[in-house]
Structure formats: structure tokens, C-alpha cells
N, C-alpha and C positions, 0 to 999 in steps of 0.2 A: 615823812617819806619812809616807806617800807622797803627794806633791803631784800632782794631776791637771792643774794649771795648765800650759799649754804654756810652754816656755822661749822667750826672745826669739829665740834662734837657730833654734828650730823654726818659729816664726811667720815669720821672715825667709825661711827655706827654702821654706815653703809659699806665701808671697806670690810669691817668685821663680818657683815652679812655675806659678802662675796666670798670671803675666806671660809666661812662655815659651809658653803656649797662645795668647796674644794677639799676640805679636810678629810672626808671619807676616803678619797683617792690617795691622799698622802699617807694617811694612817694605815691603809692597806699594805703599804710598803714600809711600815714602821717608822714613818716620818711625820713631820708636822711643820707648821710655820707660825711664827708669832709676829703680831703687828707691833713694831717698835714705836713708830710715830707716823703721823701725817703732818708734813712740814707746812708752814704758812704759804709756801709757794706750790702746794698741792703735789708734793712728791711723797709717795708711800715708801717707808723704810721697813723691811721685813728681816727677820732672822730665821734661818732654817734650823729645825730641831730634829733630834733623833737621827735616823738613817739619812735624812735629807741633808744634814749638815756636812756629811762626808761623801755624798754621792757625786760621781763625775757628771751626772746628767742634770744637776740642780740648776745650772745656768739655762738649759733648754726648758726645764720645768718652769722656771721663773718667767721667761719671755713668752713661750708658746702657750702656757697654761694659765699661770697665776696672773701675769700682767694683762693678758687679753681679757680674762674674766673680770678683773677689777675695772679696766677701762670701759668695758661694755656696761657694767652695772653702775659705775660711778664715773660718768664722762668728765667730771670736773678735774679728775686726777690727771696729771701730766706725765708721770713716770713712776715706775715701780723699781726699786733697787734693793738688793740684798746687802745686809751688813753683817759683819762678824762681831763677836763679843769684843775682840781686840780693838776694833774700830771705835766702839763706844767708850772703852776705857781710855783710849788716846784722847778722845774729845773732852773727857773729864780730867785729863792730866794724870790718869792713873795707870798708864801703860807701863811696860817693863822699863826699868831704869828710872822711874819717877821717885 
């Protein structure tokens, strides 16, 4: 039996392709975004970089621009969330006070 479920590497590649379309707009404002992971339950985790990491409009950029583009280009994705470096360190038990 052949599975029609996309592989995680296929999802990752397609999300990267969607982000590549958005990068020129982010870079125009001295920002960028990095794909942290696509989780097994099809949630995309991104980290804002450069000017985007401290921009007060990053939440709107995430939901109105980035998430909508990814969901349109990769309909298997359920949600797009932003993570901060501190969040990842905590997950690995490396946060402050460890």
C-alpha cells in the first residue's frame, strides 16, 4: 500500500519554499525568519531574526503574512507559531538557572 501522507522532509522543503517567497519582504526591513521545525502534528515553529525579532508588528506579520502564505502553499500544516531562543533552551533544560 502506498502512503499519500507527505513525509516530514517533504513538508519541511515546502515550508522552506513558502518562506523563500516571503524573505525579500522581511529582508527589506532588515529582518528574516528561520524554520526551527515542523512538528509531527504539522505545526511549524519559526524564529524571527534581525529586526523582526524585536519588532512590535511581528505577531501581525506572523499571522497575516507568514502563516497565511504557508497554509496556502502547504495545506497539511495546521498552525504556525513563533518561538524565541529562550523557549528552545528551556526545552533542552538549558535555560537560566540550569
